[in-house]
Residue, then its C-alpha position, 0 to 999 in steps of 0.5 A: m587623466s594625469l597632469k602630464g597627460i592633460v598638457k600633452s593631450k591634442k584633444f584637450a589642446i583643441i578644446i582650449s583652442y576653441m575656448m580661446i576662439l570663443a573668447n576672441t569672438l566674444s571679445n570682438l563682438l563685445l569690444t567692437p561696438l564699445y570701440l565705436h561708441f566710446l572712440g567714435i567711428e573716425m578714431y576706430g578707423l584711425y586705430q585700424m589703419v595704424y594697426s594694419v601697417a604695424h602688423y605688416i612688421l609681424i611677418l618678420d616673425f619668420g615662423i620661429s615657433t614652427a621652426m622650433v617645433r619642427y627641429i626640436s621634435i626631431y632632436h627630442a625624439k632621438n634624445d639628442y639633447k645636445s643638438e637640441q640645445n645647440f639648435s636653440a642657441h642658433c635660434v636665439g641669435i636669429v630672434s635677436v637679429i629679428v628684434i633689431l630689424i623690427a626696431i629699425i623698420g619701425l623707425v623708418v615706417d613711422s617717419f612715413l606714416l602720414k605720407i602713407y595715410p594722407s587722411i590722418t589730420a594734424s591733430e590725429a598725427p601725435v596719436a597715430h605715431t604713439i599708437f604705432a610705436i607701442m605696437v612695434v614694441t608689442i610686436s617685438i615682444t610677440i616674436i620672443e613669445h613665439f620662440f618660447q611657444g615653439i619650445i613648449m609645443s615641441y615637447e607636445h605640451f600644447s595645452v600650456v601654450k593654448f591656456v596661456s593664450l586664452i588667459k591673455v585674451v581674457l586679460k586684454v578684454i577685461i583691461t580694455i573694458i575698464m579703460l573704455v568705461l573710464n574714458c581712457n584714450v586709444i593709446s592706453i588701450v594699445a599700451s594694455d596689449l603690451i603689458v599683457s604680452i610681457l606677462s605672457v612671455l614671462t609665464l612661458s619662459i618660466y615654464a620652459f626653463k623651470v618645468l621643462h628644464f629646457k637649456i639653451k647652449l651653443s656647443k658648435f656654430s654650424k653654417n649648415l644648420l643656420f642655412s637649414i633653419l633660415s631656408f625653412m623660415f624663409a618659406i614660412f616668411l613668404q607665407a606670412v607675407v601672403s597671409y598679411v597681404n590677403n587679410v590686412v592689405d585691403k584695409t591699407i589700400l582703403g586707408i590710402m584710397t578711400t576714407k577712415r569710415d570705409v576702413a572701420v566698416y571693413s574692420v567689422a567684416l574682418t571680425f567675421i573673417t578672422l573667426f571663420n579662419s580661426l575655427p578650423s585652424a584650431i584643429s590643424g595647429v597641433f598636428l605638426p609633430q604627428a606629421t613629422k612622425l608620419i614622414t619619418k616613417e615614410a608614410n604612403r600616399n593613402e596614409l597621407t591622404e587619410f591624415v588630412i581627411r579626418p580633421g578636414r571633415y570636422q573643419f568642413m562641418i564648421c566652415g560650411a555651417i558658418i557660411a550657411g548661418f551667415i548667409l541666413f542671419g548675418k545681416e540681422f546680426i550686423t544690424l543688431w551688433s554694430g548698426a545699419d551703417t556697417i551692413t556692407a560688412w556682410d557682403i565683404a565677409l561673404i566675398i572673402m569667406i566663400p572661396n577661402i573654405i577650400p584652403l581652410i578645410e585642407n590646411t592640415v596639409i601644411s603640417i605635411l609640407d613642414a615635415k617634408k620641408k616643402r613649404l617653400f613652393r607653396s609660399v612662393v605661389l601664394f606670394m605671387i598670387s598676393l601680388v596679383n591681389v594687390i594689383v587687382s584690388v587697387i584697380l577694382v577699388k578705383k573703379y568700384g570703391m570699397m567693394g573692389a578690395p574683397i573681390g581682389t582678395a577672393i580672386a587671389f584665393v581661387l587662383g592660388d589656394g584653390i587651383v595651383l596648390n591642389v595640383y601641387y599637392s596631388r603631383v608632388i606631395g602625393i595627396k589624392v586631392i579628388f579623393m580627399f575632397k570627396n571624402i571631406f564633403s561626403r554627406i556633410w554638404l547635404c546636412i548643411l543644405i537641409a538645415f539651411f532650407i529648414s531655417f530659411p522661412l524664419n526670415y519671412i516669419f520674423k521680419s523685424y530684427n531683434t535679439l530674441t528672434f535672432l537667437l531663436k533662428c540660430v537655435v533652430f538652424c543649429a538644432a537642425y544641423a546637429l540632428m542631420l549630422f548625427i542621423y546622416g552626416f557623421n561616419n562611424n568614427e565621428k559618432k564614436d568621438v561625439m559619444a565619447i565626449a558626451k559621456k565625459l560631459i555627462k559624468k562631470 
């Protein structure tokens, strides 16, 4: 395969995405116990509390990269380079306004930081303010980074974006470990994230301008174009609000209503939830250009449904296995990894992961919504449900303590993603939802169930927790699952895909 073929290959981009997820997973698995050891559970809880507030500001990203991919893909397909350059100039203006808005909101939030979190002590206050300020600058850089990612992905050079993101994760891990070993404080660790983000932006901008020869030129200011862009971005903005509410608000609520220790435990659970969410997303993340082409060609209902089914099956293979494995061995892993004091993270993670499996295995539908410019309804529905999440979580935390937060989030997933949106996908978008789920689940669920029951007795054979027996249990489960998939679970196309990958690996 040529270099051009590699950078535009969806399969190669997905492989790098999984390498990045593996790197993120290993970094979290490695860094979380190091944070707890070197910083202590109280300071780690403080870091996570400030992080949760700062990253609410990232919702002002407004989906700039998705908008870039959607519009530039259309212009590029038509060889309309003048419109492409003019559109990008409009986006530069939008990004500039967003960055200024982030700075203003950051100053306002920083002035109320101690009121938001009354548990922050006087001695911790200067550290909290400094961490927050650095994070706000990093978020501003991230917005610019997303702008350049959108340009590169719109040219279908997915692998470049994924590779830069992979290197970014690796650099962050290396620098953080060095700083922790040298007993640097949490401020230095947060500052290292800023440095890595700046390097990432420089790399992507050089690639966009020097390799792709991309140009930004305002030929004509268009109110209609600006309104179209902002309408599209507003829909993504609402969805970002929902995502952050469902994933970060629990930490914020716990930080306000409970203790830093509870926030630290919840953050441990989020490590697993983030991994669970990211694995299937790596598959769907490269399908927007293809979805745009399908919609442009006026694909029928069957074609749209099949478009979702194929990646959906792979996503369910991954999600189903993670949940089964986590039920079996999650408590043991948490005890070995972060200590028995954080064992409640197992309950929290499962409460959120199980109902979230539905939106994850069908998230390729989002590419169709973007291509049809129909994401707004989804965003509005999820936004309303997220408000329910906040209200229910606050009520439940008052009554049940820390466990009330994940229960509120789980209810939100069931109502919004599980029920309302699937009705919308069926009646408005034209997806055959029942047929889709039937084909996604077909035979795979049985493979997961058989592997689960084969592995279940191992918890009674090996009752003591240690690394060797944990790894043995995982190997048995994975081997049983892989064997069942190959014998019974895979359809003909999936077997061909697996065999093709195996042949390539053998040749290497």
